[in-house]
C-alpha positions as CSV (number, residue, x, y, z in Angstrom):
1,M,-10.5,45.9,-34.0
2,K,-7.5,48.2,-34.4
3,Y,-7.5,48.9,-30.6
4,W,-7.2,45.1,-29.9
5,V,-4.2,44.9,-32.2
6,L,-2.6,47.8,-30.4
7,V,-3.2,46.3,-27.0
8,L,-1.9,42.9,-28.2
9,T,1.2,44.6,-29.6
10,I,1.9,46.4,-26.3
11,M,1.4,43.2,-24.3
12,L,3.8,41.2,-26.5
13,A,6.4,44.0,-26.2
14,A,6.0,44.0,-22.4
15,C,6.5,40.3,-22.2
16,S,9.6,40.3,-24.3
17,V,11.4,42.6,-21.9
18,L,13.4,40.6,-19.4
19,P,12.9,41.9,-15.8
20,T,16.0,42.6,-13.8
21,Q,16.3,40.6,-10.7
22,E,17.6,42.1,-7.5
23,P,18.3,40.1,-4.4
24,V,15.3,40.2,-2.1
25,E,15.9,39.8,1.7
26,P,13.2,38.0,3.7
27,V,10.9,40.1,5.7
28,A,11.1,38.4,9.0
29,T,14.3,36.5,9.8
30,E,16.8,36.9,12.5
31,A,19.8,37.0,10.2
32,P,19.7,38.3,6.7
33,I,20.3,35.8,3.9
34,P,23.4,36.7,1.9
35,A,22.8,37.5,-1.8
36,T,24.5,34.7,-3.7
37,S,24.0,33.0,-7.0
38,T,23.0,29.7,-5.3
39,P,19.3,29.2,-4.4
40,Q,18.5,29.4,-0.7
41,I,16.5,26.7,1.0
42,M,13.8,27.8,3.3
43,E,12.1,25.5,5.8
44,V,8.4,26.2,6.5
45,T,6.6,24.5,9.3
46,R,2.8,24.5,9.2
47,I,0.7,23.5,12.2
48,V,-2.6,22.0,11.1
49,K,-5.5,21.3,13.5
50,V,-7.3,18.0,12.7
51,E,-11.0,18.8,12.6
52,Q,-12.4,15.5,11.4
53,T,-11.4,11.9,10.9
54,V,-12.1,10.4,7.5
55,V,-12.3,6.7,7.0
56,V,-12.1,5.6,3.4
57,T,-13.1,2.1,2.5
58,A,-12.0,0.2,-0.5
59,T,-15.4,-1.3,-1.1
60,P,-18.3,0.2,-3.0
61,R,-20.7,-0.9,-0.3
62,P,-21.7,1.6,2.3
63,L,-20.6,1.1,5.9
64,L,-23.2,-0.2,8.3
65,A,-21.7,1.9,11.1
66,Q,-21.0,5.0,9.1
67,G,-22.5,7.3,11.8
68,C,-20.0,5.9,14.3
69,F,-17.1,6.5,11.9
70,D,-18.3,10.0,11.4
71,R,-18.0,10.8,15.1
72,A,-14.8,8.9,15.7
73,V,-11.8,10.9,16.8
74,T,-9.2,8.6,18.3
75,Q,-7.9,5.2,17.1
76,M,-9.8,3.6,20.0
77,D,-13.0,5.2,18.7
78,L,-12.2,3.8,15.2
79,N,-11.5,0.3,16.7
80,G,-14.9,0.4,18.4
81,C,-16.6,1.5,15.2
82,A,-15.0,-1.3,13.2
83,A,-16.2,-3.8,15.8
84,E,-19.7,-2.3,15.5
85,E,-19.4,-2.7,11.7
86,R,-18.4,-6.3,12.2
87,F,-21.3,-7.1,14.6
88,L,-23.9,-5.3,12.3
89,A,-22.6,-7.3,9.4
90,Q,-22.8,-10.5,11.4
91,A,-26.4,-9.7,12.4
92,E,-27.3,-9.2,8.7
93,L,-25.7,-12.5,7.9
94,D,-27.6,-14.2,10.7
95,A,-30.9,-12.8,9.3
96,T,-29.9,-13.9,5.8
97,V,-29.2,-17.4,7.0
98,L,-32.5,-17.5,8.8
99,L,-34.3,-16.4,5.7
100,I,-32.6,-19.1,3.7
101,K,-33.6,-21.7,6.1
102,T,-37.2,-20.7,6.0
103,K,-37.4,-20.4,2.2
104,S,-35.3,-23.5,1.4
105,N,-36.6,-27.0,1.7
106,F,-33.6,-28.3,3.6
107,S,-33.9,-31.7,5.3
108,L,-32.8,-31.8,8.9
109,D,-29.5,-33.3,7.9
110,D,-29.0,-30.6,5.2
111,E,-29.8,-27.9,7.6
112,L,-27.2,-29.2,10.1
113,V,-24.6,-29.4,7.4
114,F,-25.5,-25.9,6.3
115,E,-25.1,-24.5,9.8
116,N,-21.8,-26.3,10.3
117,L,-20.5,-25.0,7.0
118,Q,-21.4,-21.5,8.1
119,K,-19.5,-21.9,11.4
120,E,-16.5,-23.4,9.7
121,W,-16.5,-20.5,7.1
122,L,-16.6,-17.9,9.9
123,D,-13.8,-19.6,11.7
124,I,-11.6,-19.6,8.6
125,V,-12.4,-15.9,8.0
126,E,-11.5,-14.9,11.5
127,R,-8.2,-16.9,11.5
128,N,-7.3,-15.5,8.1
129,C,-8.0,-11.9,9.2
130,D,-6.1,-12.5,12.4
131,F,-3.1,-13.7,10.4
132,Y,-3.2,-10.6,8.2
133,Y,-3.6,-7.9,10.9
134,E,-2.3,-9.3,14.2
135,K,0.9,-7.3,14.0
136,W,-0.5,-3.9,13.0
137,G,-0.2,-2.3,16.4
138,S,-3.0,0.0,17.5
139,M,-4.7,-0.2,14.0
140,G,-4.8,-4.0,14.2
141,P,-8.2,-4.4,15.9
142,M,-9.8,-1.9,13.4
143,Q,-8.2,-3.7,10.4
144,R,-9.1,-7.1,11.7
145,S,-12.8,-6.1,12.3
146,M,-13.1,-4.4,8.9
147,C,-11.6,-7.5,7.2
148,I,-14.1,-9.8,8.9
149,A,-17.0,-7.4,8.2
150,S,-16.0,-7.2,4.5
151,R,-15.8,-11.0,4.2
152,I,-19.2,-11.3,5.9
153,K,-20.8,-8.8,3.4
154,E,-19.3,-10.8,0.6
155,R,-20.8,-14.0,2.1
156,I,-24.2,-12.4,2.4
157,E,-24.2,-11.5,-1.3
158,E,-23.0,-15.0,-2.2
159,L,-25.7,-16.7,-0.2
160,K,-28.4,-14.5,-1.6
161,I,-27.3,-15.3,-5.1
162,V,-27.1,-19.1,-4.5
163,Y,-30.2,-19.5,-2.3
164,L,-32.5,-16.6,-2.7
165,T,-32.5,-15.8,-6.5
166,P,-34.6,-17.8,-8.9
167,D,-31.6,-18.7,-11.1
168,G,-29.3,-19.5,-8.1
């Protein structure tokens, strides 16, 4: 125990001594920096090689085209992956609508109304996403497709709750 007290005392004494500061010249510069009392500003440029593109979504649902996004390198690739995401979501919606039609006891008139409502809903979603993202430059197509895909996924969940759950 007495050794720890001795070590602690020596360390505290060492910390209380103020180090003297001498001006230090940089190792590799063309002109030496003059030793002044004002701090010097040094600019550092770092070159970073991009190894992978990461797409982060704001939804907790997994992406349907995640494999495509994992391989995407350019914005054109990302635009294509977003279009694939949208078409996969649309295919899932079509399958859900077909399942609803087979499980529900719609009359012919109700089935036509249901189909027309789905078409009108999709038209509104497309126009809404167009309005949001038409001026986004090269990212616009990706944002538009992801917007539509997100709304389609929300619609699938809504339709499942209303038509395919016992309490719906």
